[in-house]
MARBA-3410 file (N, C-alpha, C, O; in Angstrom, 1 decimal):
207
17.0,-13.9,-1.9,17.2,-12.8,-2.8,15.8,-12.4,-3.4,15.0,-13.2,-3.9 ~ 15.5,-11.1,-3.3,14.3,-10.5,-3.9,14.6,-9.8,-5.1,15.3,-8.8,-5.1 ~ 14.2,-10.3,-6.3,14.4,-9.6,-7.5,13.4,-8.6,-7.9,12.2,-8.9,-7.8 ~ 13.8,-7.4,-8.2,12.9,-6.3,-8.4,13.1,-5.6,-9.7,14.2,-5.4,-10.2 ~ 12.0,-5.3,-10.4,12.0,-4.5,-11.6,11.3,-3.2,-11.4,10.3,-3.1,-10.8
12.0,-2.1,-11.8,11.5,-0.8,-11.6,10.9,-0.2,-12.9,11.7,-0.2,-13.9 ~ 9.7,0.2,-12.9,9.1,0.8,-14.1,8.8,2.3,-13.8,7.9,2.6,-13.0 ~ 9.7,3.2,-14.3,9.6,4.6,-14.0,10.2,5.4,-15.1,11.3,5.1,-15.5 ~ 9.4,6.3,-15.7,10.0,7.0,-16.9,10.8,8.2,-16.5,11.3,8.9,-17.4 ~ 11.0,8.5,-15.2,11.9,9.5,-14.8,13.3,8.9,-14.4,13.3,8.1,-13.4
14.3,9.2,-15.1,15.6,8.5,-14.9,16.2,8.8,-13.5,16.6,7.8,-12.9 ~ 16.1,10.0,-13.0,16.6,10.3,-11.7,15.8,9.5,-10.6,16.4,9.0,-9.7 ~ 14.5,9.6,-10.8,13.7,8.8,-9.8,13.9,7.4,-9.8,14.0,6.7,-8.8 ~ 14.1,6.8,-11.0,14.3,5.4,-11.2,15.6,5.0,-10.6,15.7,4.0,-9.9 ~ 16.7,5.7,-10.8,18.0,5.5,-10.3,18.0,5.6,-8.8,18.7,4.9,-8.0
17.3,6.6,-8.3,17.2,6.8,-6.9,16.5,5.7,-6.2,17.0,5.2,-5.1 ~ 15.4,5.1,-6.8,14.8,4.0,-6.2,15.7,2.8,-6.2,15.8,2.0,-5.2 ~ 16.5,2.6,-7.3,17.4,1.5,-7.4,18.4,1.6,-6.2,18.7,0.6,-5.6 ~ 19.0,2.8,-6.0,19.9,2.9,-4.9,19.3,2.6,-3.5,19.9,1.9,-2.7 ~ 18.1,3.1,-3.3,17.4,2.8,-2.0,17.1,1.3,-1.9,17.4,0.7,-0.8
16.6,0.7,-2.9,16.2,-0.7,-2.8,17.5,-1.6,-2.6,17.4,-2.6,-1.9 ~ 18.6,-1.3,-3.3,19.7,-2.2,-3.2,20.6,-1.9,-2.0,21.6,-2.5,-1.8 ~ 20.2,-0.9,-1.2,20.9,-0.6,0.0,20.7,-1.7,1.1,21.5,-1.8,2.0 ~ 19.7,-2.5,0.9,19.5,-3.6,1.8,19.9,-4.9,1.2,19.5,-5.2,0.1 ~ 20.8,-5.6,1.8,21.3,-6.9,1.3,20.1,-7.8,1.1,19.2,-7.9,1.9
20.1,-8.5,0.0,19.1,-9.4,-0.4,18.1,-8.8,-1.4,17.3,-9.6,-2.0 ~ 18.2,-7.5,-1.6,17.4,-6.9,-2.7,18.3,-6.7,-4.0,19.4,-6.3,-3.9 ~ 17.7,-7.1,-5.1,18.5,-6.9,-6.3,17.5,-6.3,-7.4,16.5,-6.9,-7.7 ~ 17.9,-5.2,-7.9,17.2,-4.5,-9.0,17.7,-5.1,-10.3,18.8,-4.9,-10.7 ~ 16.8,-5.8,-11.0,17.1,-6.4,-12.3,17.3,-5.4,-13.4,18.1,-5.5,-14.3
16.5,-4.3,-13.4,16.6,-3.3,-14.4,15.6,-2.2,-14.1,14.7,-2.3,-13.3 ~ 15.7,-1.1,-14.9,14.8,0.0,-14.9,14.2,0.2,-16.2,14.9,0.5,-17.2 ~ 12.9,0.1,-16.4,12.2,0.3,-17.7,11.5,1.7,-17.7,10.9,2.0,-16.7 ~ 11.7,2.4,-18.8,11.2,3.8,-18.8,10.1,4.0,-19.8,9.7,5.1,-20.1 ~ 9.6,2.9,-20.4,8.5,3.0,-21.4,7.8,1.7,-21.5,8.3,0.7,-21.0
6.6,1.7,-22.1,5.9,0.4,-22.3,6.6,-0.5,-23.2,6.7,-1.7,-22.9 ~ 7.3,0.0,-24.2,8.0,-0.8,-25.1,9.2,-1.5,-24.4,9.4,-2.7,-24.6 ~ 9.9,-0.8,-23.6,11.0,-1.4,-22.9,10.5,-2.4,-21.8,11.2,-3.4,-21.5 ~ 9.3,-2.2,-21.3,8.8,-3.1,-20.4,8.4,-4.4,-21.1,8.7,-5.5,-20.5 ~ 7.8,-4.4,-22.2,7.4,-5.6,-22.9,8.7,-6.4,-23.3,8.7,-7.6,-23.3
9.7,-5.7,-23.7,11.0,-6.4,-24.1,11.6,-7.0,-22.8,12.2,-8.1,-22.9 ~ 11.4,-6.4,-21.7,12.0,-6.9,-20.4,11.5,-8.3,-20.0,12.1,-9.0,-19.4 ~ 10.2,-8.6,-20.5,9.6,-9.8,-20.1,10.4,-11.0,-20.7,10.1,-12.2,-20.2 ~ 11.2,-10.8,-21.6,12.0,-11.9,-22.2,13.2,-12.2,-21.5,13.8,-13.3,-21.7 ~ 13.7,-11.3,-20.6,14.9,-11.5,-19.8,14.8,-11.4,-18.3,15.7,-11.8,-17.6
13.7,-10.7,-17.8,13.6,-10.5,-16.4,12.5,-11.3,-15.8,11.4,-11.5,-16.5 ~ 12.7,-11.9,-14.6,11.6,-12.6,-13.9,11.6,-12.1,-12.5,12.0,-12.8,-11.6 ~ 11.0,-10.9,-12.3,11.0,-10.3,-11.0,10.0,-10.9,-10.0,9.0,-11.4,-10.4 ~ 10.4,-10.8,-8.8,9.5,-11.1,-7.7,8.5,-10.0,-7.5,7.4,-10.2,-7.1 ~ 9.1,-8.8,-7.6,8.3,-7.5,-7.4,8.5,-6.5,-8.5,9.6,-6.4,-9.0
7.4,-5.9,-9.0,7.5,-4.8,-10.0,7.1,-3.5,-9.2,6.0,-3.4,-8.7 ~ 8.1,-2.6,-9.1,7.8,-1.3,-8.5,7.5,-0.3,-9.6,8.3,0.0,-10.5 ~ 6.3,0.3,-9.6,5.8,1.1,-10.8,5.3,2.4,-10.4,4.6,2.6,-9.4 ~ 5.6,3.5,-11.1,5.0,4.8,-11.0,4.2,4.9,-12.3,4.7,5.3,-13.4 ~ 2.8,4.7,-12.1,1.9,4.8,-13.3,1.3,6.2,-13.4,0.4,6.4,-14.3
1.7,7.1,-12.6,1.1,8.4,-12.5,1.4,9.3,-13.7,0.7,10.3,-14.0 ~ 2.4,9.0,-14.5,2.8,9.7,-15.7,2.2,9.1,-16.9,1.9,7.9,-17.0 ~ 1.9,10.0,-17.9,1.2,9.5,-19.2,2.0,8.4,-19.9,1.4,7.6,-20.6 ~ 3.3,8.3,-19.7,4.1,7.2,-20.3,3.5,5.8,-20.0,3.5,4.9,-20.8 ~ 3.0,5.7,-18.8,2.4,4.4,-18.4,0.9,4.5,-18.2,0.1,4.0,-19.0
0.4,5.2,-17.1,-1.0,5.3,-16.9,-1.5,4.1,-16.1,-0.9,3.1,-16.0 ~ -2.7,4.3,-15.4,-3.2,3.3,-14.5,-3.6,2.0,-15.2,-3.5,1.0,-14.6 ~ -4.0,2.1,-16.5,-4.3,0.9,-17.2,-3.1,0.0,-17.4,-3.2,-1.2,-17.7 ~ -1.9,0.5,-17.2,-0.7,-0.2,-17.4,-0.6,-1.3,-16.4,0.1,-2.3,-16.6 ~ -1.2,-1.2,-15.2,-1.2,-2.2,-14.2,-1.7,-3.5,-14.7,-1.1,-4.6,-14.4
-2.7,-3.5,-15.5,-3.3,-4.7,-16.1,-2.2,-5.4,-17.0,-2.2,-6.6,-17.1 ~ -1.4,-4.6,-17.7,-0.4,-5.1,-18.6,0.7,-5.8,-17.7,1.2,-6.9,-18.1 ~ 1.0,-5.2,-16.6,2.0,-5.9,-15.7,1.5,-7.2,-15.2,2.2,-8.2,-15.2 ~ 0.3,-7.2,-14.9,-0.3,-8.5,-14.3,-0.4,-9.6,-15.4,-0.2,-10.7,-15.1 ~ -0.6,-9.2,-16.6,-0.6,-10.2,-17.8,0.8,-10.7,-18.0,1.0,-11.9,-18.2
1.8,-9.8,-18.0,3.2,-10.2,-18.3,3.8,-11.0,-17.2,4.5,-12.0,-17.4 ~ 3.5,-10.6,-15.9,4.1,-11.2,-14.8,3.0,-11.7,-13.8,2.7,-11.0,-12.9 ~ 2.5,-12.8,-14.1,1.3,-13.3,-13.4,1.6,-13.6,-11.9,0.7,-13.5,-11.1 ~ 2.8,-14.0,-11.6,3.1,-14.3,-10.2,3.9,-13.2,-9.4,4.1,-13.4,-8.2 ~ 4.2,-12.2,-10.1,4.9,-11.1,-9.5,4.0,-10.2,-8.6,2.8,-10.1,-8.9
4.5,-9.7,-7.6,3.8,-8.7,-6.7,4.0,-7.3,-7.4,5.1,-7.0,-8.0 ~ 3.0,-6.4,-7.2,3.1,-5.1,-7.7,3.1,-4.0,-6.6,2.1,-4.0,-5.8 ~ 4.1,-3.2,-6.6,4.1,-2.1,-5.6,4.0,-0.8,-6.4,4.8,-0.5,-7.3 ~ 3.0,0.0,-6.2,2.9,1.3,-6.8,3.5,2.4,-5.9,3.2,2.5,-4.7 ~ 4.4,3.2,-6.5,4.9,4.4,-5.8,4.7,5.6,-6.7,5.3,5.8,-7.7
3.7,6.4,-6.3,3.3,7.5,-7.2,3.1,8.8,-6.4,3.3,8.9,-5.2 ~ 2.9,9.9,-7.1,2.5,11.1,-6.5,1.1,11.0,-5.9,0.5,10.0,-6.2 ~ 0.6,11.9,-5.1,-0.7,11.8,-4.6,-1.8,11.9,-5.7,-1.8,12.9,-6.5 ~ -2.6,10.9,-5.7,-3.6,10.8,-6.8,-5.0,10.8,-6.1,-5.1,10.7,-4.9 ~ -6.1,10.8,-7.0,-7.4,10.8,-6.4,-7.7,9.4,-5.8,-7.1,8.4,-6.2
-8.7,9.4,-5.0,-9.2,8.1,-4.4,-9.6,7.2,-5.5,-9.3,6.0,-5.4 ~ -10.3,7.7,-6.5,-10.8,6.8,-7.6,-9.7,6.2,-8.3,-9.8,5.0,-8.7 ~ -8.6,6.9,-8.6,-7.5,6.4,-9.4,-6.8,5.3,-8.5,-6.4,4.3,-9.1 ~ -6.6,5.6,-7.3,-5.9,4.6,-6.4,-6.7,3.3,-6.3,-6.2,2.2,-6.4 ~ -8.0,3.5,-6.1,-8.9,2.3,-6.1,-8.9,1.5,-7.4,-8.8,0.3,-7.3
-8.8,2.2,-8.5,-8.7,1.5,-9.8,-7.4,0.7,-9.9,-7.4,-0.4,-10.4 ~ -6.3,1.3,-9.4,-5.1,0.6,-9.5,-5.1,-0.6,-8.6,-4.5,-1.7,-9.0 ~ -5.7,-0.5,-7.4,-5.8,-1.7,-6.5,-6.6,-2.8,-7.1,-6.3,-4.0,-7.0 ~ -7.7,-2.4,-7.7,-8.6,-3.4,-8.4,-7.9,-4.0,-9.6,-8.2,-5.2,-9.9 ~ -7.0,-3.3,-10.2,-6.3,-3.8,-11.4,-5.2,-4.8,-11.0,-4.6,-5.5,-11.9
-4.8,-4.8,-9.8,-3.8,-5.7,-9.4,-2.6,-5.2,-8.5,-1.7,-6.0,-8.2 ~ -2.6,-4.0,-8.1,-1.6,-3.5,-7.2,-1.7,-4.1,-5.8,-2.8,-4.1,-5.3 ~ -0.6,-4.6,-5.3,-0.6,-5.3,-4.0,-0.4,-4.3,-2.9,-1.0,-4.4,-1.8 ~ 0.6,-3.4,-3.1,0.9,-2.4,-2.0,1.1,-1.0,-2.7,1.3,-0.9,-3.9 ~ 0.9,0.0,-1.8,0.8,1.4,-2.4,1.5,2.4,-1.5,1.1,2.5,-0.3
2.4,3.2,-2.0,3.1,4.2,-1.3,3.0,5.5,-2.1,2.9,5.4,-3.3 ~ 3.2,6.6,-1.5,3.4,7.9,-2.2,4.9,8.2,-2.3,5.7,7.7,-1.5 ~ 5.2,9.0,-3.3,6.7,9.1,-3.6,7.4,10.0,-2.6,8.6,10.2,-2.8 ~ 6.8,10.5,-1.6,7.5,11.2,-0.6,7.7,10.4,0.7,8.1,10.9,1.7 ~ 7.5,9.1,0.6,7.7,8.2,1.7,9.2,8.0,1.9,10.0,8.2,1.0
9.6,7.7,3.2,11.0,7.6,3.5,11.6,6.2,3.2,10.8,5.3,3.0 ~ 12.9,6.2,3.2,13.6,4.9,2.8,13.2,3.7,3.7,12.9,2.7,3.1 ~ 13.1,3.9,5.0,12.7,2.7,5.8,11.3,2.1,5.4,11.1,0.9,5.4 ~ 10.4,3.0,5.1,9.0,2.6,4.8,9.0,1.9,3.4,8.3,0.9,3.3 ~ 9.8,2.4,2.5,9.9,1.7,1.2,10.5,0.3,1.3,10.0,-0.7,0.7
11.6,0.2,2.1,12.2,-1.1,2.3,11.3,-2.1,3.1,11.3,-3.3,2.8 ~ 10.5,-1.6,4.0,9.6,-2.4,4.7,8.5,-2.9,3.8,8.0,-4.0,3.9 ~ 8.1,-2.0,2.9,7.0,-2.4,1.9,7.5,-3.5,1.0,6.7,-4.4,0.7 ~ 8.7,-3.5,0.6,9.3,-4.6,-0.2,9.2,-5.9,0.5,8.8,-6.9,0.0 ~ 9.7,-5.9,1.8,9.7,-7.2,2.6,8.3,-7.7,2.8,8.1,-8.9,2.6
7.4,-6.8,3.2,6.0,-7.3,3.5,5.3,-7.8,2.3,4.6,-8.8,2.3 ~ 5.5,-7.1,1.2,4.8,-7.4,0.0,5.4,-8.8,-0.6,4.6,-9.6,-1.0 ~ 6.7,-8.9,-0.5,7.3,-10.2,-0.9,6.8,-11.4,-0.1,6.6,-12.5,-0.6 ~ 6.4,-11.1,1.2,5.9,-12.1,2.1,4.4,-12.3,2.0,3.8,-12.9,2.9 ~ 3.8,-11.7,1.0,2.4,-11.9,0.8,1.4,-10.9,1.5,0.2,-11.2,1.6
1.9,-9.9,2.1,1.1,-8.9,2.8,0.9,-7.6,2.0,1.7,-7.3,1.1 ~ -0.2,-6.9,2.2,-0.4,-5.6,1.6,0.1,-4.5,2.5,0.0,-4.6,3.7 ~ 0.8,-3.6,1.8,1.4,-2.5,2.6,0.9,-1.2,2.0,1.1,-0.9,0.8 ~ 0.3,-0.3,2.8,-0.2,1.0,2.4,0.5,2.0,3.3,0.4,1.9,4.6 ~ 1.0,3.1,2.8,1.6,4.1,3.6,0.4,4.9,4.2,-0.8,4.8,3.7
0.6,5.7,5.3,-0.4,6.4,6.0,-1.2,7.3,5.1,-2.4,7.5,5.3 ~ -0.5,8.0,4.2,-1.2,9.0,3.3,-2.2,8.3,2.4,-3.2,8.8,2.1 ~ -1.8,7.1,1.9,-2.7,6.4,1.0,-3.9,5.9,1.8,-5.1,6.0,1.3 ~ -3.7,5.5,3.0,-4.8,5.1,3.9,-5.8,6.2,4.1,-7.0,6.1,4.0 ~ -5.2,7.4,4.3,-6.1,8.6,4.5,-6.9,8.9,3.2,-8.1,9.2,3.3
-6.3,8.8,2.1,-7.0,9.0,0.8,-8.1,8.0,0.6,-9.3,8.4,0.3 ~ -7.8,6.8,0.9,-8.8,5.7,0.7,-10.0,5.8,1.7,-11.1,5.4,1.5 ~ -9.7,6.4,2.9,-10.7,6.5,3.9,-11.6,7.7,3.7,-12.6,7.9,4.5 ~ -11.3,8.6,2.8,-12.1,9.7,2.5,-13.6,9.3,2.2,-13.8,8.4,1.4 ~ -14.5,9.9,2.9,-15.9,9.6,2.7,-16.5,10.7,1.8,-16.7,11.8,2.2
-16.9,10.3,0.6,-17.3,11.3,-0.4,-18.7,11.9,-0.1,-18.9,13.0,-0.5 ~ -19.5,11.2,0.7,-20.8,11.8,1.1,-20.7,12.5,2.4,-21.7,13.1,2.9 ~ -19.5,12.5,3.0,-19.3,13.2,4.3,-20.2,12.8,5.4,-20.5,13.7,6.3 ~ -20.7,11.6,5.4,-21.6,11.1,6.5,-20.8,11.0,7.8,-19.7,10.4,7.8 ~ -21.3,11.6,8.8,-20.5,11.7,10.0,-21.1,10.8,11.1,-22.4,10.7,11.2
-20.3,10.1,11.8,-20.8,9.2,12.9,-21.0,10.0,14.2,-20.8,11.2,14.2 ~ -21.4,9.3,15.2,-21.7,9.9,16.5,-20.5,10.6,17.1,-20.6,11.5,17.8 ~ -19.3,10.1,16.7,-18.1,10.7,17.3,-17.7,11.9,16.5,-16.6,12.5,16.9 ~ -18.4,12.3,15.5,-18.1,13.5,14.8,-17.1,13.3,13.6,-16.6,14.2,13.0 ~ -16.8,12.0,13.3,-15.8,11.7,12.3,-16.2,10.4,11.6,-16.6,9.4,12.3
-16.1,10.3,10.3,-16.5,9.1,9.6,-15.4,8.0,9.7,-14.2,8.3,9.7 ~ -15.9,6.8,9.8,-15.0,5.7,9.9,-15.2,4.8,8.6,-16.3,4.6,8.2 ~ -14.1,4.4,8.1,-14.2,3.5,6.9,-14.6,2.1,7.3,-14.5,1.7,8.5 ~ -15.0,1.3,6.3,-15.3,-0.1,6.6,-14.2,-0.9,7.2,-14.3,-1.7,8.1 ~ -13.0,-0.6,6.7,-11.8,-1.3,7.2,-11.5,-0.9,8.6,-11.1,-1.7,9.4
-11.7,0.4,9.0,-11.5,0.8,10.3,-12.4,0.2,11.3,-12.1,-0.2,12.4 ~ -13.7,0.1,10.9,-14.7,-0.6,11.7,-14.3,-2.1,11.9,-14.5,-2.6,13.0 ~ -13.8,-2.7,10.8,-13.4,-4.1,10.9,-12.3,-4.2,11.9,-12.2,-5.2,12.7 ~ -11.3,-3.3,11.9,-10.2,-3.4,12.8,-10.6,-3.1,14.2,-10.1,-3.7,15.2 ~ -11.6,-2.2,14.4,-12.1,-1.9,15.8,-12.7,-3.2,16.4,-12.5,-3.5,17.5
-13.4,-3.9,15.6,-14.0,-5.2,16.0,-12.9,-6.2,16.5,-13.0,-6.8,17.5 ~ -11.8,-6.2,15.7,-10.7,-7.2,16.0,-10.0,-6.7,17.3,-9.6,-7.5,18.1 ~ -9.8,-5.4,17.4,-9.1,-4.9,18.6,-10.0,-5.2,19.8,-9.5,-5.6,20.9 ~ -11.3,-5.0,19.7,-12.2,-5.3,20.8,-12.2,-6.8,21.1,-12.5,-7.2,22.3 ~ -11.9,-7.7,20.2,-11.8,-9.1,20.4,-10.5,-9.5,21.1,-10.2,-10.6,21.4
-9.6,-8.5,21.3,-8.3,-8.7,21.9,-7.2,-9.1,21.0,-6.1,-9.5,21.5 ~ -7.3,-8.9,19.7,-6.3,-9.3,18.8,-5.2,-8.2,18.8,-5.5,-7.0,18.9 ~ -3.9,-8.6,18.7,-2.8,-7.7,18.6,-2.7,-7.2,17.2,-3.3,-7.7,16.3 ~ -1.8,-6.2,17.0,-1.6,-5.6,15.6,-1.1,-6.7,14.7,-1.6,-6.8,13.5 ~ -0.2,-7.6,15.2,0.3,-8.7,14.3,-0.8,-9.7,13.9,-0.9,-10.1,12.8
-1.6,-10.0,14.9,-2.7,-11.0,14.7,-3.7,-10.4,13.7,-4.2,-11.1,12.8 ~ -4.0,-9.1,13.8,-4.9,-8.4,12.9,-4.3,-8.4,11.5,-5.0,-8.7,10.5 ~ -3.0,-8.1,11.4,-2.3,-8.0,10.1,-2.3,-9.4,9.5,-2.6,-9.5,8.3 ~ -2.1,-10.5,10.2,-2.1,-11.8,9.7,-3.4,-12.2,9.2,-3.6,-12.8,8.1 ~ -4.5,-11.8,9.9,-5.8,-12.2,9.5,-6.3,-11.5,8.3,-6.9,-12.1,7.4
-5.9,-10.2,8.1,-6.3,-9.4,7.0,-5.3,-9.4,5.9,-5.6,-8.7,4.8 ~ -4.2,-10.1,6.0,-3.1,-10.1,5.0,-2.6,-8.6,4.8,-2.3,-8.3,3.7 ~ -2.5,-7.9,5.9,-1.9,-6.6,5.8,-0.6,-6.5,6.6,-0.3,-7.5,7.3 ~ 0.2,-5.5,6.3,1.5,-5.4,7.1,1.1,-4.8,8.5,0.1,-4.2,8.6 ~ 2.0,-5.1,9.5,1.7,-4.6,10.8,1.8,-3.0,10.8,1.1,-2.3,11.5
2.6,-2.5,9.9,2.7,-1.0,9.7,1.4,-0.5,9.3,0.9,0.5,9.9 ~ 0.7,-1.1,8.4,-0.6,-0.6,7.9,-1.6,-0.7,9.0,-2.4,0.2,9.2 ~ -1.7,-1.8,9.7,-2.6,-1.9,10.8,-2.4,-0.9,11.9,-3.3,-0.3,12.5 ~ -1.1,-0.7,12.2,-0.7,0.3,13.2,-1.2,1.7,12.8,-1.6,2.5,13.6 ~ -1.0,2.0,11.5,-1.5,3.3,11.0,-3.0,3.4,11.1,-3.5,4.5,11.5
-3.7,2.4,10.8,-5.2,2.4,10.9,-5.6,2.6,12.4,-6.4,3.4,12.7 ~ -4.9,2.0,13.3,-5.1,2.1,14.8,-5.0,3.6,15.2,-5.8,4.1,15.9 ~ -3.9,4.2,14.7,-3.6,5.6,15.1,-4.7,6.5,14.5,-5.1,7.4,15.2 ~ -5.1,6.2,13.3,-6.1,7.1,12.6,-7.4,6.9,13.4,-8.2,7.9,13.6 ~ -7.8,5.7,13.8,-9.0,5.5,14.5,-9.0,6.3,15.8,-10.0,7.0,16.1
-7.9,6.2,16.6,-7.8,6.9,17.8,-7.9,8.4,17.6,-8.5,9.2,18.4 ~ -7.3,8.9,16.5,-7.3,10.4,16.2,-8.7,10.8,15.9,-9.2,11.9,16.3 ~ -9.4,10.0,15.1,-10.8,10.3,14.7,-11.7,10.3,15.9,-12.6,11.2,16.0 ~ -11.5,9.4,16.7,-12.5,9.2,17.9,-12.1,10.1,19.1,-12.8,10.2,20.0 ~ -10.9,10.6,19.0,-10.4,11.5,20.2,-10.1,10.6,21.4,-10.3,11.1,22.5
-9.6,9.4,21.2,-9.3,8.6,22.4,-7.8,8.2,22.3,-7.1,8.4,21.3 ~ -7.3,7.7,23.5,-5.8,7.6,23.6,-5.3,6.2,23.8,-4.1,5.9,23.8 ~ -6.2,5.2,23.9,-5.7,3.9,24.2,-6.7,2.8,23.7,-7.8,3.1,23.2 ~ -6.3,1.6,23.8,-7.1,0.4,23.4,-8.5,0.4,24.1,-9.5,0.0,23.6 ~ -8.4,0.7,25.4,-9.6,0.6,26.2,-10.7,1.6,25.7,-11.9,1.2,25.7
-10.2,2.7,25.2,-11.2,3.7,24.6,-11.8,3.2,23.4,-13.0,3.4,23.1 ~ -11.0,2.4,22.6,-11.6,1.8,21.4,-12.7,0.8,21.7,-13.7,0.8,21.1 ~ -12.4,0.0,22.7,-13.3,-1.0,23.1,-14.6,-0.4,23.7,-15.7,-0.9,23.4 ~ -14.5,0.6,24.5,-15.6,1.3,25.0,-16.5,1.9,23.9,-17.7,1.8,23.9 ~ -15.8,2.5,22.9,-16.5,3.1,21.8,-17.3,2.0,21.0,-18.4,2.2,20.7
-16.6,0.9,20.8,-17.2,-0.2,20.1,-18.5,-0.7,20.8,-19.5,-1.1,20.2 ~ -18.4,-0.8,22.1,-19.5,-1.2,22.9,-20.7,-0.2,22.8,-21.8,-0.6,22.6 ~ -20.4,1.1,23.0,-21.4,2.1,23.0,-22.1,2.2,21.6,-23.3,2.4,21.6 ~ -21.3,2.1,20.6,-21.9,2.2,19.2,-22.4,0.8,18.7,-22.8,0.7,17.5 ~ -22.4,-0.2,19.5,-22.9,-1.5,19.2,-22.2,-2.1,18.0,-22.8,-2.8,17.2
-20.9,-1.8,17.9,-20.1,-2.4,16.9,-19.8,-3.9,17.2,-19.5,-4.7,16.4 ~ -19.8,-4.1,18.6,-19.6,-5.5,19.1,-20.8,-5.9,19.9,-20.8,-7.0,20.4
END
């Protein structure tokens, strides 16, 4: 049984999340808190495995992540928010968010995020990966598109022959997240298969 606490100040969104989460046997939503006050009171009766939070509204805010971490030291934190700036998402991750999705993600993706996060992996939806991969100085590589440090790291592992699952296990990421990175890499480099990634890595002296 995975016990989940939802922190969302929008009643409709909170109830919608509850319905989605409990549609899978084994998931149990302990409650929905809609304010900081109700969250602090919840710590006296709830012991969640996962806290799902939308901190994008003023009711909570990104600094609320640190409060969750203080109250529930062993709980995993999944953020589901509207599209925010790269800096805000990075701050949330540094504050203790384990996995991150945007609020227009589909039901299967949300349920997969719950399972992977519960099992100790980080889960990022494709849109979040795109935001985090944005290069503020617009430095372009030889292929005409910037690669993030994480993408270069994954290129090295692909070139070493590791599968998506092996890369995910090594980096403590979900296979979904690794697969999204792989697709983004191929799109940026204009290549269609693993062989192309290996050839690119060799030419650019990444390996």
